[in-house]
C-alpha positions, -999 to 999 in steps of 0.1 A, spaced: -124 550 115 -161 549 121 -164 511 118 -154 506 154 -176 535 165 -205 519 146 -199 485 161 -196 499 196 -227 521 191 -246 489 181 -235 471 213 -244 501 234 -278 503 218 -284 466 226 -277 473 262 -306 496 266 -331 480 289 -358 486 263 -338 465 239 -333 436 264 -303 449 283 -300 436 318 -289 462 344 -278 433 367 -255 419 340 -243 450 321 -226 481 333 -240 500 303 -275 487 310 -271 499 345 -262 534 333 -292 535 310 -315 523 339 -302 551 362 -309 577 335 -295 609 321 -280 622 353 -259 591 359 -246 592 324 -238 629 326 -220 623 360 -198 596 344 -189 620 315 -180 646 340 -158 622 360 -141 609 328 -135 644 315 -118 653 348 -97 621 347 -87 630 311 -76 664 322 -56 651 351 -40 624 330 -29 651 305 -15 673 332 4 643 346 17 635 311 28 671 306 48 668 338 66 638 324 41 611 333 28 583 312 10 597 281 -7 563 277 -30 572 305 -43 601 284 -52 575 257 -69 553 283 -89 581 298 -100 595 264 -112 560 255 -134 560 287 -146 595 279 -155 586 243 -173 554 255 -195 573 280 -201 600 253 -214 572 230 -237 561 258 -250 596 260 -256 598 223 -275 565 225 -296 578 254 -308 605 230 -311 582 200 -282 598 182 -255 580 163 -217 585 160 -221 591 123 -241 622 131 -212 636 151 -188 627 123 -212 645 98 -212 676 120 -174 676 122 -173 672 84 -197 702 81 -174 723 102 -142 712 83 -125 742 69 -146 767 89 -128 789 114 -138 780 150 -146 816 156 -169 817 125 -186 784 134 -193 796 170 -207 829 157 -230 811 133 -248 791 160 -283 801 169 -287 816 203 
């Protein structure tokens, strides 16, 4: 599963202006050039669109739209990870660490 995430993360990394990405030629480069707030705004928009697509699907709409919106949300989340020099594998490792742990226990174990 992580192969596509790794490839996509590599492409995203290459789009950083510091790595030669051109904001005039690349949507992702433009996001990086605008900074954290622009990336965070896109994640908020995509999260809202995901919620709305799920509500529509629940009411008998096209569940394929949920898939489309989640893909957008994941993409923009990968951009955010790259902004902070984090890799998808680190997220997968964290999920693996939590595997088999109650969500209630995991949340209680977090540092304040």
